N, C-alpha and C positions, 0 to 999 in steps of 0.2 A: 368895158369889156367883159362880158362871160365866162370864155376862155382866151385869155391874154396871149398861151402857148403859145397859140393859131398863127398870131403877129409874130411872133418873136422865129416863127420858122418859115414865113411867108407865103403860107396857102392861099391859093388862090382859087380853088375849088373843095367852096366849104357846105354847099348848099347838098341839099338833099341829091340823091342819084336815086333815080330809076334806072333797076336792072333786073336781071335775070334770078336775082335774091326777091330780093322782093318780089318780085309776080310769085317761086313760090310758098315765100310764107305767106301773103293773099290767098295762093289755091288751097294752099295744106287748111288752113283757117277757113275759107267757107267748105271747102266737103268733112274740114269735122260737123262744122254746124251744119250741111246738109244731112250729115249722115246720123248726127243726132236726134234729129227729126223723123229721116223718112224712115228708121229703122223701128222707131218709139210706133211708131201709126201702125207699119204695115206687118213687121214681128212680133208687135207688141213684148219686147224682152227690154230688161231694163231701161232705165231712165238717167240724161245725164242731168245732174244736179245742177242749180242754177251757181251753184259756190265754185263747180266744176267748169262750168261755161265760162264762169268769168276769172277764174284761176288761168285756162286757152287763151280768153283773149289777153290774157294780163303780159303775159309767155308770148306771143305771138306780138305788141306794142313793145315789149324788151327787145325781142330778137331784128323788129323794125329799126329802131334805137342801134342800137348797132351793128348794126352789117348794112346800113342803105341813110342813116345820117350822116353829120356829119365829121360826127364817131369814129366813122369807119375813114375815111381818106385822112382824117387827124393821125390813128391807129398805124400807117404807112412812117409817120414821120417820129411817131415819139412811143418808147417803148411803154411809159407809164400808161398813156391811154389805151396799148395792145391788151397789155395785161388787165385795164380796167375794163377791156370786153370780155375777155377770159373768165373776169370774177361774175359778171352780170350770168354767163352760161353757164357758166359753173354754180354758181348760189345761187340766180335766184330762177332763170326757164327752167333750168333740168328740172327740177322742184316743184317746181311749176306744174313741167308735161306729166312729171310722172302723176300727179295727184290728180291729173282733169281724162288723164285714160282710163273711167270706166271700162272694165274686165271685158263687160259684153260685146263690146266695142274691136277689143284689142282681138279677141277670137275669132269672133264673125268675119275679120278681115281676114284671117289664114285661110287660107286653101281648105279647099270642100273636105279631103284625104286628112290633114293636119286637125280642122276644125272636130269631125266625127270621132278621132283619135281622141283630141283635146278635150270632148266634154268631159269625159271620164276623169283624168287626170284633172281636168279641172277643178271638181268640185273639192280637192284635196288641194292644189295648189291652189282656191280661190283664199282659203283664210292666209295662207302670203305674199297675195298680191295682195289685199286686201291692208294688210301690214306692213307692207315696204314701202307702198304708194302715199302711202299716211310722210304730208310736209318731213314733219320732225325727222322722225324714221328713213326715210331718204337721206335726207340732209345728212345726219350721225351717218351712215353709214359711205357718205358719198367724204365726207373727211378723215374718216377713220382711213380708207381709202389711199387720199391724200397726203394724207398726214404719213401710216408709212410707204405712200414710194419714195417720199422724202427722207425716209430711214437710211444713213449712207450703204449701209450693207445689204436693204434690197435693193435700192436703185441699181447698183453697179454689179451685182447678179440679175437684172431684164434687160 
């Protein structure tokens, strides 16, 4: 058996669950791909690189596995599986989503008044965003934050 603990806990429902969560994941994925192509054609702004598209698709696959597969059902019965879900979100999905979001798309999704104001600020933030959206950098920032969060003194202060 692939997951022997499933039998040990007598889980009856170990199939993929069609749910609102799954629908949202698929919808967000479709919206991303539609926007990336439509905005490129209509506005001639920015390009979503193949690596970004692949990272986004992989992040959505991992989300689907964590949220609508049998893993989601097992997570309600096993703390270890529940923590595995968290690690998938934090260590894989977050980094891939950060990498896959082109700055021009993020700016375009803002309301117009913020977009106009944001263009002047964007030049300065562009370098920061490009640096922070690199997978290794975003992972290191995450790891530092998680590590600091678990320092007892900081945890108690929070």
